[in-house]
Backbone as ProteinMPNN parsed JSONL, in Angstrom:
{"seq_chain_A": "MISKNIEEIKNKLFQIEFKEKFDLLIFIANWWIIPWMMIHQILKVPYEIIYINYRDENHSPKYNEPVLLKDLNIDVKWKNILLVDDVSKTWLTFKLAKWKLINSEIIKTFVINWKADYSLYNEECFKLPWLI", "coords_chain_A": {"N_chain_A": [[-14.158, -15.484, -19.242], [-11.179, -14.617, -17.663], [-10.653, -14.037, -14.441], [-9.728, -12.152, -11.619], [-9.011, -12.327, -8.283], [-9.885, -9.986, -5.771], [-8.274, -9.972, -3.274], [-5.733, -10.954, -4.488], [-5.124, -9.142, -6.207], [-5.011, -6.801, -4.42], [-2.705, -7.534, -2.738], [-0.815, -7.627, -4.382], [-0.801, -5.105, -5.207], [0.227, -3.747, -2.831], [2.656, -4.387, -2.811], [4.031, -2.674, -4.58], [6.708, -0.699, -5.368], [7.003, 2.814, -5.384], [8.98, 4.978, -7.1], [8.464, 7.853, -7.215], [7.792, 10.73, -5.313], [4.812, 11.574, -4.949], [2.525, 14.091, -4.533], [0.003, 14.376, -4.895], [-3.066, 12.6, -5.975], [-4.771, 11.73, -8.896], [-7.863, 10.222, -9.826], [-9.16, 8.961, -12.454], [-12.234, 8.812, -13.137], [-14.739, 5.948, -12.769], [-16.351, 3.353, -12.403], [-15.282, 2.065, -10.332], [-14.232, 2.057, -7.033], [-12.959, 0.858, -5.293], [-9.94, -0.099, -5.848], [-9.004, 2.634, -5.765], [-9.125, 3.659, -3.3], [-7.112, 1.977, -1.924], [-4.626, 2.374, -2.937], [-4.819, 5.067, -2.443], [-4.515, 4.692, 0.235], [-2.119, 3.252, 0.683], [-0.161, 5.153, -0.278], [-0.723, 7.903, 0.953], [-1.621, 10.12, 0.333], [-3.22, 13.056, -0.793], [-6.312, 13.057, -2.776], [-7.825, 13.678, -6.039], [-10.523, 13.758, -8.176], [-10.875, 13.092, -11.85], [-13.08, 13.579, -14.223], [-13.694, 11.332, -16.679], [-14.68, 9.872, -19.392], [-14.992, 6.897, -21.364], [-15.168, 4.206, -22.01], [-17.851, 1.674, -21.949], [-19.172, -0.51, -19.481], [-18.46, -2.965, -19.943], [-16.276, -2.346, -21.35], [-16.297, -1.586, -24.033], [-16.161, 0.649, -26.484], [-17.763, 3.942, -25.704], [-18.019, 6.257, -26.885], [-16.565, 8.165, -29.565], [-14.003, 9.05, -28.932], [-12.518, 9.783, -25.774], [-14.119, 11.412, -23.586], [-14.422, 14.339, -21.798], [-16.054, 14.717, -18.594], [-16.436, 16.166, -16.216], [-14.147, 18.414, -15.043], [-11.32, 19.109, -13.411], [-10.94, 21.033, -10.3], [-9.121, 22.112, -9.31], [-5.982, 23.496, -8.262], [-2.714, 22.228, -10.418], [-0.433, 23.059, -10.39], [3.398, 22.53, -10.618], [3.336, 20.06, -9.117], [3.849, 17.042, -8.428], [1.883, 14.083, -9.811], [0.352, 11.055, -9.577], [-1.175, 9.419, -11.943], [-4.318, 7.955, -12.23], [-6.014, 4.911, -13.434], [-8.294, 2.063, -14.41], [-7.698, 0.356, -16.591], [-5.637, 0.554, -19.071], [-5.757, 0.438, -22.213], [-5.771, 1.884, -25.041], [-4.655, 4.156, -24.348], [-5.865, 6.397, -24.742], [-7.421, 7.701, -23.116], [-5.786, 8.701, -20.678], [-4.123, 10.45, -22.559], [-5.984, 12.413, -22.754], [-6.316, 13.216, -19.794], [-3.477, 13.894, -19.213], [-3.097, 16.03, -20.707], [-4.8, 17.867, -19.372], [-3.884, 18.223, -17.274], [-1.273, 20.009, -17.634], [0.371, 21.512, -16.402], [1.243, 20.335, -14.36], [4.32, 19.301, -12.663], [5.659, 16.482, -12.494], [4.003, 13.989, -13.883], [3.306, 10.727, -13.45], [1.818, 7.426, -14.574], [-0.894, 5.015, -13.511], [-2.341, 1.782, -13.771], [-4.343, -0.981, -13.036], [-4.283, -2.768, -15.352], [-2.629, -3.537, -18.426], [-0.218, -1.356, -19.985], [1.534, 1.138, -18.252], [3.357, 3.389, -16.236], [3.596, 2.433, -14.017], [2.059, -0.347, -13.143], [-0.109, -3.696, -12.52], [-0.552, -5.631, -13.916], [-0.16, -6.916, -16.962], [-1.397, -8.316, -19.212], [-3.825, -10.449, -21.23], [-7.281, -9.149, -21.579], [-8.81, -9.405, -18.385], [-11.408, -10.059, -16.03], [-12.379, -7.707, -13.665], [-12.435, -7.807, -10.156], [-14.167, -6.266, -8.95], [-16.17, -5.345, -10.645], [-17.732, -7.554, -11.055]], "CA_chain_A": [[-13.075, -14.785, -19.131], [-10.426, -15.042, -16.843], [-10.882, -13.28, -13.162], [-8.842, -11.655, -10.534], [-9.994, -12.005, -6.99], [-9.488, -8.804, -5.128], [-6.987, -10.158, -2.291], [-4.658, -10.953, -5.376], [-4.688, -7.47, -6.662], [-4.627, -5.959, -3.068], [-1.09, -8.295, -2.485], [0.357, -7.384, -5.625], [-0.577, -3.487, -5.019], [0.922, -3.254, -1.677], [4.259, -4.594, -3.311], [4.815, -1.912, -5.89], [7.603, 0.533, -5.034], [7.228, 3.929, -6.445], [10.069, 5.633, -6.995], [8.821, 8.881, -6.802], [7.191, 10.823, -4.063], [3.262, 12.188, -5.233], [1.96, 15.153, -3.844], [-1.499, 14.195, -5.442], [-3.432, 11.287, -6.865], [-5.582, 11.753, -10.043], [-8.326, 9.202, -10.338], [-10.163, 8.975, -13.702], [-13.486, 8.455, -12.675], [-15.28, 5.326, -13.577], [-16.937, 2.533, -11.419], [-14.253, 1.463, -9.403], [-13.446, 2.8, -5.858], [-11.813, -0.146, -4.308], [-8.53, 0.381, -5.935], [-8.499, 4.032, -5.44], [-8.674, 3.502, -1.849], [-5.831, 1.065, -1.718], [-3.822, 3.451, -3.651], [-4.72, 6.256, -1.439], [-4.009, 3.966, 1.952], [-0.496, 2.956, 0.553], [0.45, 6.617, -0.448], [-1.197, 8.68, 2.155], [-1.482, 11.673, -0.068], [-4.74, 13.858, -0.934], [-6.497, 12.71, -4.276], [-9.039, 14.289, -6.639], [-10.994, 13.008, -9.199], [-11.09, 13.797, -13.128], [-14.281, 12.555, -14.727], [-13.397, 11.275, -18.227], [-15.595, 8.453, -19.713], [-14.684, 6.61, -23.302], [-15.536, 3.155, -22.549], [-18.7, 1.361, -20.79], [-19.158, -1.222, -18.138], [-17.895, -3.949, -20.727], [-15.148, -1.927, -21.936], [-16.541, -1.173, -25.332], [-16.383, 2.072, -26.782], [-19.033, 4.243, -25.636], [-17.819, 7.587, -27.73], [-15.671, 8.166, -30.828], [-13.1, 9.437, -28.348], [-12.904, 9.818, -24.49], [-14.945, 12.731, -23.197], [-14.174, 15.255, -20.59], [-17.36, 14.812, -18.193], [-16.083, 17.264, -15.151], [-12.896, 18.708, -15.054], [-10.691, 19.072, -12.092], [-11.474, 22.055, -9.704], [-7.728, 22.313, -7.987], [-4.411, 24.009, -9.061], [-1.739, 21.099, -9.826], [0.915, 23.683, -11.046], [4.113, 22.091, -9.695], [2.711, 19.013, -8.394], [3.99, 15.525, -8.501], [0.998, 13.455, -9.867], [0.132, 9.888, -9.794], [-2.778, 9.573, -12.643], [-4.545, 6.59, -12.229], [-6.986, 4.588, -14.16], [-8.033, 0.746, -14.279], [-6.947, -0.574, -17.657], [-5.36, 1.337, -20.261], [-5.203, -0.31, -23.564], [-5.413, 2.687, -25.997], [-3.975, 5.323, -24.048], [-6.599, 7.806, -25.114], [-7.974, 8.38, -21.456], [-4.682, 9.139, -20.317], [-3.821, 11.262, -23.149], [-6.606, 13.778, -22.377], [-6.258, 13.717, -18.628], [-2.255, 14.496, -19.237], [-3.285, 17.267, -21.53], [-5.31, 18.552, -18.641], [-2.576, 18.388, -16.11], [-0.097, 20.01, -18.186], [1.198, 22.512, -15.71], [2.393, 19.747, -13.385], [5.758, 19.304, -12.496], [5.579, 14.985, -12.949], [2.886, 13.194, -13.828], [3.015, 9.251, -13.667], [0.46, 6.57, -14.659], [-0.855, 3.846, -12.904], [-3.116, 0.954, -13.981], [-4.248, -2.172, -12.882], [-3.949, -3.853, -16.682], [-2.033, -3.036, -19.273], [0.826, -0.612, -19.88], [1.633, 2.237, -17.603], [4.533, 3.763, -15.579], [3.265, 1.451, -12.713], [0.97, -1.593, -13.613], [-0.226, -4.856, -11.651], [-0.882, -6.785, -14.643], [-0.28, -6.554, -18.395], [-2.185, -9.701, -19.681], [-4.948, -10.141, -22.031], [-8.341, -8.8, -20.77], [-9.664, -10.304, -17.436], [-12.559, -9.335, -15.39], [-11.957, -6.918, -12.482], [-13.522, -8.233, -9.144], [-15.47, -4.966, -8.49], [-17.365, -5.217, -11.86], [-18.364, -8.594, -11.018]], "C_chain_A": [[-12.371, -14.843, -18.168], [-10.673, -13.685, -15.699], [-9.885, -12.972, -12.403], [-9.692, -11.764, -9.337], [-9.016, -10.48, -6.524], [-8.553, -8.774, -3.913], [-5.5, -10.398, -3.373], [-4.191, -9.813, -5.817], [-4.292, -6.883, -5.166], [-3.212, -6.738, -2.862], [-0.517, -7.296, -3.077], [0.327, -5.762, -5.334], [0.197, -3.128, -3.947], [2.417, -3.664, -1.756], [4.985, -3.969, -4.22], [5.574, -0.758, -5.03], [7.532, 1.405, -5.656], [8.463, 4.571, -5.975], [10.07, 6.972, -6.929], [8.094, 9.411, -5.547], [5.821, 12.003, -4.437], [3.3, 13.151, -4.107], [0.397, 15.266, -3.907], [-1.86, 12.973, -6.218], [-4.465, 11.837, -7.906], [-6.35, 10.448, -10.183], [-8.87, 9.587, -11.39], [-11.341, 8.227, -13.252], [-14.145, 7.474, -13.596], [-15.856, 4.311, -12.494], [-16.426, 1.798, -10.725], [-13.954, 2.385, -8.417], [-12.594, 1.912, -5.202], [-10.526, -0.073, -4.485], [-7.827, 1.653, -5.884], [-8.17, 4.107, -4.284], [-7.667, 2.839, -1.288], [-4.65, 1.789, -2.136], [-3.595, 4.402, -2.597], [-4.218, 5.812, -0.019], [-2.29, 3.841, 1.81], [0.088, 4.693, 0.358], [0.379, 7.675, 0.498], [-1.105, 10.181, 1.806], [-3.207, 12.261, -0.665], [-4.872, 13.217, -2.488], [-7.641, 13.54, -4.669], [-9.133, 13.295, -7.802], [-11.358, 13.904, -10.514], [-12.094, 13.126, -13.499], [-14.134, 12.702, -16.168], [-13.859, 9.593, -18.679], [-15.091, 8.26, -21.57], [-15.687, 5.076, -23.259], [-16.726, 2.321, -21.508], [-18.407, 0.241, -20.186], [-18.393, -2.631, -18.724], [-16.563, -3.78, -21.728], [-15.168, -1.913, -23.52], [-16.68, 0.273, -25.686], [-17.558, 2.703, -26.645], [-18.884, 5.248, -26.576], [-16.689, 7.396, -28.586], [-14.085, 8.33, -30.252], [-13.124, 9.614, -26.779], [-13.136, 11.498, -24.326], [-14.964, 13.313, -21.894], [-15.577, 15.455, -19.941], [-17.627, 16.219, -17.25], [-14.761, 16.969, -15.283], [-12.53, 18.82, -13.437], [-10.793, 20.625, -11.688], [-10.106, 22.972, -8.889], [-6.532, 23.04, -9.232], [-3.366, 22.753, -8.949], [-0.589, 21.375, -10.363], [1.831, 22.974, -10.03], [4.134, 21.021, -9.209], [3.15, 17.874, -9.089], [2.599, 14.679, -8.543], [1.002, 12.089, -10.287], [-1.489, 9.796, -10.618], [-3.102, 7.887, -12.716], [-5.965, 5.826, -12.807], [-7.268, 2.552, -14.032], [-7.592, -0.119, -15.041], [-7.079, 0.676, -18.433], [-5.198, 0.709, -21.569], [-4.883, 0.651, -24.767], [-4.436, 3.668, -25.53], [-4.581, 6.529, -24.175], [-6.952, 8.448, -23.697], [-6.426, 9.511, -21.195], [-4.16, 10.427, -20.894], [-4.454, 12.741, -22.911], [-6.387, 13.963, -20.761], [-4.656, 14.118, -18.486], [-2.402, 15.68, -19.726], [-3.883, 18.356, -20.169], [-4.495, 18.918, -17.367], [-1.417, 18.881, -16.721], [0.764, 21.239, -17.627], [1.787, 21.795, -14.423], [3.652, 19.411, -13.549], [6.067, 17.542, -12.899], [4.482, 14.769, -12.895], [3.186, 11.637, -14.479], [1.767, 8.704, -13.824], [0.43, 5.635, -13.841], [-2.113, 3.018, -13.393], [-3.206, -0.521, -13.291], [-3.892, -3.557, -14.335], [-3.921, -3.28, -17.513], [-0.638, -2.29, -19.026], [0.634, 0.658, -19.287], [3.204, 2.294, -16.635], [4.422, 2.693, -14.511], [2.268, 0.872, -13.295], [0.994, -2.93, -12.89], [0.362, -5.896, -12.769], [-0.25, -6.292, -16.335], [-0.244, -7.78, -18.955], [-3.131, -9.093, -20.763], [-6.206, -9.575, -20.858], [-8.838, -9.561, -19.6], [-10.836, -9.411, -16.549], [-12.324, -9.115, -13.847], [-13.074, -7.396, -11.354], [-14.406, -6.98, -8.887], [-16.224, -5.042, -9.608], [-17.993, -6.483, -11.843], [-20.048, -8.636, -10.902]], "O_chain_A": [[-13.094, -15.322, -17.293], [-10.846, -12.531, -16.089], [-8.927, -13.725, -12.575], [-10.864, -11.39, -9.308], [-7.892, -10.107, -6.859], [-8.076, -7.704, -3.536], [-4.38, -10.035, -3.012], [-3.001, -9.498, -5.825], [-3.126, -6.548, -4.96], [-2.414, -5.8, -2.881], [0.103, -6.346, -2.598], [1.405, -5.175, -5.237], [0.906, -2.134, -4.097], [3.252, -3.335, -0.913], [6.087, -4.288, -4.666], [5.033, -0.067, -4.167], [7.962, 1.207, -6.793], [8.879, 4.683, -4.822], [11.116, 7.573, -6.684], [7.773, 8.568, -4.709], [5.955, 13.195, -4.161], [3.919, 13.057, -3.047], [-0.31, 15.998, -3.215], [-1.082, 12.41, -6.988], [-5.136, 12.692, -7.326], [-5.703, 9.496, -10.619], [-9.166, 10.782, -11.366], [-11.285, 7.017, -13.03], [-14.266, 7.697, -14.8], [-15.656, 4.815, -11.389], [-17.012, 0.77, -10.386], [-13.457, 3.465, -8.737], [-11.577, 2.267, -4.605], [-9.805, 0.02, -3.491], [-6.615, 1.864, -5.928], [-7.062, 4.55, -3.98], [-7.326, 3.119, -0.139], [-3.639, 1.654, -1.447], [-2.545, 4.577, -1.979], [-3.59, 6.561, 0.729], [-1.447, 4.233, 2.617], [0.858, 5.148, 1.203], [1.386, 8.306, 0.82], [-0.733, 11.128, 2.5], [-4.16, 11.499, -0.826], [-3.928, 12.942, -3.228], [-8.37, 14.065, -3.827], [-8.357, 12.449, -8.247], [-11.906, 15.005, -10.481], [-12.12, 11.951, -13.134], [-14.33, 13.729, -16.818], [-13.407, 8.508, -18.314], [-14.933, 9.033, -22.515], [-16.585, 4.788, -24.049], [-16.492, 2.344, -20.3], [-17.239, -0.118, -20.328], [-17.768, -3.322, -17.921], [-16.019, -4.57, -22.499], [-14.169, -2.198, -24.181], [-17.42, 0.985, -25.007], [-18.506, 2.27, -27.301], [-19.833, 5.19, -27.358], [-15.88, 6.499, -28.346], [-13.113, 7.895, -30.87], [-14.321, 9.535, -26.503], [-12.521, 12.455, -24.796], [-15.52, 12.748, -20.952], [-16.347, 16.227, -20.513], [-18.53, 17.048, -17.368], [-14.221, 15.888, -15.52], [-13.301, 18.65, -12.493], [-10.744, 21.463, -12.589], [-10.099, 23.997, -8.208], [-6.393, 23.04, -10.456], [-3.092, 22.245, -7.861], [0.224, 20.545, -10.771], [1.45, 22.749, -8.881], [5.219, 20.822, -8.663], [2.861, 17.713, -10.275], [2.069, 14.499, -7.446], [1.612, 11.826, -11.324], [-2.592, 10.016, -10.117], [-2.408, 6.946, -13.1], [-7.023, 6.365, -12.48], [-6.365, 1.858, -13.563], [-7.137, -1.195, -14.654], [-7.99, 1.499, -18.531], [-4.008, 0.518, -21.818], [-3.911, 0.397, -25.479], [-3.477, 3.994, -26.23], [-4.057, 7.589, -23.834], [-6.71, 9.608, -23.364], [-6.218, 10.689, -21.488], [-3.8, 11.363, -20.18], [-3.868, 13.823, -22.869], [-6.268, 15.155, -20.479], [-4.483, 14.789, -17.469], [-1.77, 16.557, -19.137], [-3.425, 19.491, -20.036], [-4.644, 19.911, -16.655], [-0.395, 18.26, -16.432], [1.647, 21.818, -18.26], [2.551, 22.328, -13.617], [4.07, 19.223, -14.691], [6.896, 17.447, -13.804], [3.785, 15.224, -11.988], [3.275, 11.393, -15.682], [0.744, 9.23, -13.386], [1.479, 5.245, -13.327], [-3.112, 3.736, -13.415], [-2.174, -1.142, -13.038], [-3.465, -4.711, -14.279], [-4.808, -2.468, -17.778], [0.026, -2.546, -18.021], [-0.313, 1.345, -19.67], [3.949, 1.332, -16.453], [5.469, 2.102, -14.247], [1.53, 1.556, -14.004], [2.115, -3.358, -12.616], [1.307, -6.679, -12.668], [0.032, -5.113, -16.551], [0.828, -8.335, -19.197], [-3.279, -7.926, -21.127], [-6.089, -9.584, -19.633], [-9.411, -10.588, -19.963], [-10.939, -8.185, -16.561], [-12.135, -9.989, -13.002], [-14.289, -7.387, -11.552], [-15.573, -7.193, -8.559], [-17.344, -4.618, -9.323], [-18.899, -6.602, -12.668], [-20.637, -9.716, -10.868]]}, "name": "protein", "num_of_chains": 1, "seq": "MISKNIEEIKNKLFQIEFKEKFDLLIFIANWWIIPWMMIHQILKVPYEIIYINYRDENHSPKYNEPVLLKDLNIDVKWKNILLVDDVSKTWLTFKLAKWKLINSEIIKTFVINWKADYSLYNEECFKLPWLI"}
């Protein structure tokens, strides 16, 4: 399987021009904290974590559908939110998270790979360096 190195991802991430001004980052919890902190460093806005799980560390479905393990404990009403995940091939996790953020003003999505409002890559699967 092809792999990307952390430096390549970091450089590409720091080139993104976000069109919106975000009030809050919402990270979908999984085992990767490195890109979260890079996005937080770029945007310099508060962040929260929503605990949703669907796939295991090999990206194989773990459940029939995404499962909310722990909800957000904040008010998102009228906030502009960037919802962040590592990979979103089916959008099922994003759909559940967006439903939980329904009172937000704007919700945009970000992924390292596949399709979102903002993404670094749209390629066949590759190994993320923080999972090696």
